[in-house]
N, CA, C and O atoms as a printed pandas DataFrame, in Angstrom:
     atom_number atom_name residue_name chain_id  residue_number  x_coord  y_coord  z_coord
0              1         N          MET        A               1   -2.595   26.503   15.774
1              2        CA          MET        A               1   -1.904   26.798   17.021
2              3         C          MET        A               1   -1.186   28.142   16.887
3              4         O          MET        A               1   -0.626   28.464   15.839
4              5         N          ILE        A               2   -1.215   28.904   17.954
5              6        CA          ILE        A               2   -0.577   30.216   17.985
6              7         C          ILE        A               2    0.927   30.028   18.201
7              8         O          ILE        A               2    1.338   29.279   19.087
8              9         N          PRO        A               3    1.750   30.711   17.388
9             10        CA          PRO        A               3    3.205   30.587   17.580
10            11         C          PRO        A               3    3.632   31.050   18.967
11            12         O          PRO        A               3    3.020   31.942   19.556
12            13         N          LEU        A               4    4.677   30.441   19.471
13            14        CA          LEU        A               4    5.202   30.791   20.790
14            15         C          LEU        A               4    5.891   32.148   20.746
15            16         O          LEU        A               4    6.537   32.499   19.759
16            17         N          GLU        A               5    5.749   32.886   21.804
17            18        CA          GLU        A               5    6.428   34.175   21.939
18            19         C          GLU        A               5    7.822   33.942   22.534
19            20         O          GLU        A               5    7.993   33.049   23.365
20            21         N          PRO        A               6    8.806   34.723   22.124
21            22        CA          PRO        A               6   10.159   34.556   22.660
22            23         C          PRO        A               6   10.235   34.670   24.180
23            24         O          PRO        A               6   10.984   33.932   24.821
24            25         N          ASP        A               7    9.464   35.590   24.760
25            26        CA          ASP        A               7    9.472   35.736   26.228
26            27         C          ASP        A               7    8.923   34.487   26.909
27            28         O          ASP        A               7    9.411   34.077   27.962
28            29         N          GLU        A               8    7.915   33.896   26.304
29            30        CA          GLU        A               8    7.331   32.675   26.850
30            31         C          GLU        A               8    8.362   31.542   26.848
31            32         O          GLU        A               8    8.448   30.772   27.805
32            33         N          ILE        A               9    9.126   31.449   25.786
33            34        CA          ILE        A               9   10.149   30.402   25.673
34            35         C          ILE        A               9   11.247   30.634   26.701
35            36         O          ILE        A               9   11.715   29.683   27.327
36            37         N          ARG        A              10   11.665   31.881   26.885
37            38        CA          ARG        A              10   12.747   32.180   27.832
38            39         C          ARG        A              10   12.367   31.867   29.273
39            40         O          ARG        A              10   13.231   31.534   30.085
40            41         N          ARG        A              11   11.091   31.971   29.594
41            42        CA          ARG        A              11   10.635   31.707   30.958
42            43         C          ARG        A              11   10.573   30.216   31.280
43            44         O          ARG        A              11   10.555   29.842   32.453
44            45         N          MET        A              12   10.541   29.367   30.268
45            46        CA          MET        A              12   10.425   27.925   30.496
46            47         C          MET        A              12   11.760   27.348   30.943
47            48         O          MET        A              12   12.819   27.832   30.543
48            49         N          ASN        A              13   11.707   26.306   31.778
49            50        CA          ASN        A              13   12.937   25.617   32.166
50            51         C          ASN        A              13   13.225   24.507   31.150
51            52         O          ASN        A              13   12.445   24.291   30.222
52            53         N          LYS        A              14   14.328   23.819   31.328
53            54        CA          LYS        A              14   14.773   22.832   30.350
54            55         C          LYS        A              14   13.754   21.716   30.157
55            56         O          LYS        A              14   13.495   21.308   29.025
56            57         N          GLU        A              15   13.173   21.217   31.245
57            58        CA          GLU        A              15   12.219   20.121   31.147
58            59         C          GLU        A              15   10.964   20.536   30.379
59            60         O          GLU        A              15   10.432   19.773   29.573
60            61         N          GLU        A              16   10.504   21.750   30.645
61            62        CA          GLU        A              16    9.333   22.256   29.928
62            63         C          GLU        A              16    9.624   22.408   28.437
63            64         O          GLU        A              16    8.791   22.074   27.595
64            65         N          LEU        A              17   10.818   22.915   28.120
65            66        CA          LEU        A              17   11.186   23.082   26.718
66            67         C          LEU        A              17   11.290   21.743   25.998
67            68         O          LEU        A              17   10.831   21.603   24.865
68            69         N          LEU        A              18   11.896   20.760   26.660
69            70        CA          LEU        A              18   12.023   19.446   26.038
70            71         C          LEU        A              18   10.658   18.800   25.829
71            72         O          LEU        A              18   10.429   18.158   24.804
72            73         N          LYS        A              19    9.760   18.960   26.778
73            74        CA          LYS        A              19    8.408   18.426   26.643
74            75         C          LYS        A              19    7.683   19.113   25.500
75            76         O          LYS        A              19    6.975   18.472   24.724
76            77         N          ARG        A              20    7.868   20.427   25.403
77            78        CA          ARG        A              20    7.208   21.191   24.333
78            79         C          ARG        A              20    7.726   20.772   22.962
79            80         O          ARG        A              20    6.949   20.674   22.013
80            81         N          ILE        A              21    9.043   20.520   22.846
81            82        CA          ILE        A              21    9.613   20.055   21.581
82            83         C          ILE        A              21    9.005   18.712   21.203
83            84         O          ILE        A              21    8.649   18.487   20.046
84            85         N          GLU        A              22    8.891   17.833   22.168
85            86        CA          GLU        A              22    8.306   16.515   21.907
86            87         C          GLU        A              22    6.872   16.653   21.387
87            88         O          GLU        A              22    6.491   16.003   20.413
88            89         N          ASP        A              23    6.090   17.499   22.044
89            90        CA          ASP        A              23    4.706   17.724   21.619
90            91         C          ASP        A              23    4.643   18.329   20.217
91            92         O          ASP        A              23    3.811   17.938   19.398
92            93         N          LEU        A              24    5.531   19.286   19.950
93            94        CA          LEU        A              24    5.538   19.933   18.639
94            95         C          LEU        A              24    5.967   18.974   17.531
95            96         O          LEU        A              24    5.444   19.046   16.419
96            97         N          ARG        A              25    6.895   18.094   17.815
97            98        CA          ARG        A              25    7.311   17.120   16.808
98            99         C          ARG        A              25    6.183   16.142   16.493
99           100         O          ARG        A              25    6.014   15.742   15.341
100          101         N          ILE        A              26    5.417   15.756   17.501
101          102        CA          ILE        A              26    4.245   14.905   17.266
102          103         C          ILE        A              26    3.221   15.653   16.418
103          104         O          ILE        A              26    2.647   15.095   15.483
104          105         N          GLU        A              27    3.002   16.912   16.755
105          106        CA          GLU        A              27    2.071   17.738   15.991
106          107         C          GLU        A              27    2.530   17.879   14.537
107          108         O          GLU        A              27    1.708   17.861   13.621
108          109         N          LEU        A              28    3.836   18.017   14.328
109          110        CA          LEU        A              28    4.383   18.144   12.985
110          111         C          LEU        A              28    4.081   16.901   12.153
111          112         O          LEU        A              28    3.671   17.007   10.997
112          113         N          VAL        A              29    4.282   15.734   12.739
113          114        CA          VAL        A              29    3.991   14.475   12.035
114          115         C          VAL        A              29    2.503   14.378   11.713
115          116         O          VAL        A              29    2.121   13.972   10.615
116          117         N          GLN        A              30    1.673   14.753   12.675
117          118        CA          GLN        A              30    0.223   14.701   12.455
118          119         C          GLN        A              30   -0.202   15.660   11.350
119          120         O          GLN        A              30   -1.054   15.322   10.528
120          121         N          ASN        A              31    0.387   16.854   11.327
121          122        CA          ASN        A              31    0.054   17.826   10.286
122          123         C          ASN        A              31    0.512   17.346    8.914
123          124         O          ASN        A              31   -0.181   17.568    7.921
124          125         N          ARG        A              32    1.658   16.698    8.846
125          126        CA          ARG        A              32    2.125   16.164    7.567
126          127         C          ARG        A              32    1.184   15.079    7.061
127          128         O          ARG        A              32    0.921   14.993    5.861
128          129         N          ALA        A              33    0.679   14.260    7.960
129          130        CA          ALA        A              33   -0.280   13.228    7.574
130          131         C          ALA        A              33   -1.583   13.862    7.083
131          132         O          ALA        A              33   -2.186   13.384    6.122
132          133         N          LYS        A              34   -2.013   14.934    7.742
133          134        CA          LYS        A              34   -3.227   15.624    7.320
134          135         C          LYS        A              34   -3.060   16.235    5.934
135          136         O          LYS        A              34   -4.002   16.257    5.143
136          137         N          ILE        A              35   -1.860   16.731    5.642
137          138        CA          ILE        A              35   -1.603   17.286    4.309
138          139         C          ILE        A              35   -1.742   16.202    3.262
139          140         O          ILE        A              35   -2.337   16.428    2.208
140          141         N          LEU        A              36   -1.201   15.027    3.538
141          142        CA          LEU        A              36   -1.297   13.921    2.581
142          143         C          LEU        A              36   -2.745   13.489    2.368
143          144         O          LEU        A              36   -3.125   13.117    1.258
144          145         N          ARG        A              37   -3.553   13.536    3.428
145          146        CA          ARG        A              37   -4.970   13.171    3.310
146          147         C          ARG        A              37   -5.796   14.298    2.718
147          148         O          ARG        A              37   -6.911   14.082    2.244
148          149         N          GLY        A              38   -5.243   15.496    2.749
149          150        CA          GLY        A              38   -5.961   16.655    2.231
150          151         C          GLY        A              38   -6.925   17.255    3.229
151          152         O          GLY        A              38   -7.839   17.982    2.840
152          153         N          SER        A              39   -6.746   16.972    4.496
153          154        CA          SER        A              39   -7.690   17.464    5.501
154          155         C          SER        A              39   -7.148   18.625    6.336
155          156         O          SER        A              39   -7.834   19.100    7.241
156          157         N          LEU        A              40   -5.941   19.085    6.051
157          158        CA          LEU        A              40   -5.384   20.207    6.812
158          159         C          LEU        A              40   -5.898   21.508    6.213
159          160         O          LEU        A              40   -5.634   21.812    5.050
160          161         N          LYS        A              41   -6.632   22.273    7.010
161          162        CA          LYS        A              41   -7.226   23.520    6.532
162          163         C          LYS        A              41   -6.212   24.663    6.526
163          164         O          LYS        A              41   -6.192   25.468    5.595
164          165         N          ASP        A              42   -5.373   24.739    7.553
165          166        CA          ASP        A              42   -4.425   25.835    7.702
166          167         C          ASP        A              42   -3.010   25.316    7.431
167          168         O          ASP        A              42   -2.380   24.736    8.315
168          169         N          VAL        A              43   -2.518   25.522    6.222
169          170        CA          VAL        A              43   -1.203   25.010    5.866
170          171         C          VAL        A              43   -0.077   25.775    6.566
171          172         O          VAL        A              43    1.067   25.320    6.602
172          173         N          ARG        A              44   -0.414   26.939    7.119
173          174        CA          ARG        A              44    0.590   27.692    7.877
174          175         C          ARG        A              44    0.952   26.998    9.179
175          176         O          ARG        A              44    2.003   27.274    9.757
176          177         N          ALA        A              45    0.098   26.108    9.642
177          178        CA          ALA        A              45    0.346   25.389   10.891
178          179         C          ALA        A              45    1.641   24.591   10.806
179          180         O          ALA        A              45    2.384   24.504   11.783
180          181         N          LEU        A              46    1.908   24.019    9.656
181          182        CA          LEU        A              46    3.137   23.249    9.459
182          183         C          LEU        A              46    4.364   24.148    9.609
183          184         O          LEU        A              46    5.322   23.798   10.297
184          185         N          ARG        A              47    4.322   25.284    8.970
185          186        CA          ARG        A              47    5.441   26.231    9.036
186          187         C          ARG        A              47    5.613   26.784   10.448
187          188         O          ARG        A              47    6.737   26.899   10.936
188          189         N          ASN        A              48    4.516   27.122   11.099
189          190        CA          ASN        A              48    4.591   27.655   12.454
190          191         C          ASN        A              48    5.153   26.632   13.429
191          192         O          ASN        A              48    5.914   26.985   14.330
192          193         N          THR        A              49    4.788   25.377   13.258
193          194        CA          THR        A              49    5.290   24.318   14.130
194          195         C          THR        A              49    6.793   24.158   13.960
195          196         O          THR        A              49    7.519   24.042   14.947
196          197         N          ARG        A              50    7.263   24.152   12.729
197          198        CA          ARG        A              50    8.707   24.040   12.487
198          199         C          ARG        A              50    9.462   25.219   13.089
199          200         O          ARG        A              50   10.537   25.047   13.663
200          201         N          LYS        A              51    8.901   26.405   12.958
201          202        CA          LYS        A              51    9.553   27.595   13.511
202          203         C          LYS        A              51    9.578   27.573   15.034
203          204         O          LYS        A              51   10.558   27.993   15.648
204          205         N          ASP        A              52    8.492   27.079   15.649
205          206        CA          ASP        A              52    8.471   26.960   17.107
206          207         C          ASP        A              52    9.540   25.995   17.596
207          208         O          ASP        A              52   10.203   26.252   18.601
208          209         N          ILE        A              53    9.707   24.884   16.885
209          210        CA          ILE        A              53   10.750   23.916   17.246
210          211         C          ILE        A              53   12.119   24.589   17.159
211          212         O          ILE        A              53   12.953   24.428   18.050
212          213         N          ALA        A              54   12.344   25.335   16.093
213          214        CA          ALA        A              54   13.627   26.020   15.915
214          215         C          ALA        A              54   13.856   27.063   17.010
215          216         O          ALA        A              54   14.974   27.211   17.504
216          217         N          ARG        A              55   12.806   27.780   17.387
217          218        CA          ARG        A              55   12.939   28.783   18.455
218          219         C          ARG        A              55   13.335   28.139   19.780
219          220         O          ARG        A              55   14.183   28.656   20.508
220          221         N          ILE        A              56   12.713   27.012   20.078
221          222        CA          ILE        A              56   13.009   26.326   21.336
222          223         C          ILE        A              56   14.428   25.776   21.318
223          224         O          ILE        A              56   15.149   25.894   22.309
224          225         N          LEU        A              57   14.836   25.178   20.205
225          226        CA          LEU        A              57   16.200   24.651   20.108
226          227         C          LEU        A              57   17.223   25.774   20.246
227          228         O          LEU        A              57   18.261   25.596   20.883
228          229         N          THR        A              58   16.934   26.919   19.656
229          230        CA          THR        A              58   17.832   28.067   19.771
230          231         C          THR        A              58   17.926   28.535   21.216
231          232         O          THR        A              58   19.015   28.845   21.700
232          233         N          ALA        A              59   16.785   28.587   21.911
233          234        CA          ALA        A              59   16.769   29.002   23.308
234          235         C          ALA        A              59   17.580   28.029   24.175
235          236         O          ALA        A              59   18.324   28.449   25.062
236          237         N          LEU        A              60   17.430   26.740   23.911
237          238        CA          LEU        A              60   18.184   25.740   24.679
238          239         C          LEU        A              60   19.686   25.892   24.448
239          240         O          LEU        A              60   20.480   25.794   25.383
240          241         N          ARG        A              61   20.057   26.126   23.215
241          242        CA          ARG        A              61   21.475   26.283   22.901
242          243         C          ARG        A              61   22.042   27.556   23.510
243          244         O          ARG        A              61   23.187   27.572   23.961
244          245         N          SER        A              62   21.254   28.615   23.526
245          246        CA          SER        A              62   21.745   29.869   24.109
246          247         C          SER        A              62   21.871   29.772   25.629
247          248         O          SER        A              62   22.669   30.486   26.236
248          249         N          LYS        A              63   21.086   28.892   26.238
249          250        CA          LYS        A              63   21.198   28.658   27.678
250          251         C          LYS        A              63   22.326   27.683   27.989
251          252         O          LYS        A              63   22.623   27.424   29.155
252          253         N          GLY        A              64   22.951   27.143   26.949
253          254        CA          GLY        A              64   24.043   26.202   27.165
254          255         C          GLY        A              64   23.547   24.807   27.464
255          256         O          GLY        A              64   24.275   23.996   28.036
256          257         N          GLU        A              65   22.309   24.518   27.080
257          258        CA          GLU        A              65   21.711   23.212   27.335
258          259         C          GLU        A              65   21.385   22.501   26.037
259          260         O          GLU        A              65   20.412   21.750   25.974
260          261         N          GLY        A              66   22.172   22.721   25.009
261          262        CA          GLY        A              66   21.912   22.145   23.698
262          263         C          GLY        A              66   22.191   20.654   23.651
263          264         O          GLY        A              66   22.076   19.961   24.662
264          265         N          ASN        A              67   22.553   20.168   22.492
265          266        CA          ASN        A              67   22.834   18.743   22.253
266          267         C          ASN        A              67   21.644   17.871   22.609
267          268         O          ASN        A              67   21.737   16.983   23.456
268          269         N          ILE        A              68   20.548   18.132   21.963
269          270        CA          ILE        A              68   19.320   17.376   22.233
270          271         C          ILE        A              68   19.268   16.162   21.343
271          272         O          ILE        A              68   18.314   15.387   21.410
């Protein structure tokens, strides 16, 4: 998955950001399971997913909509 761009995150509203976080957290769990099975080809996907979650949480907090 391609990492999210900061401008893309800023354009999203709160509901879109929360939905995206939910999807990314599911993806993170799935990628961790793939690592345990040895079937994950791109190990950077795990790192990129964590960073995307952090970017979205930061954007929510800067908009004053934190406490998720």
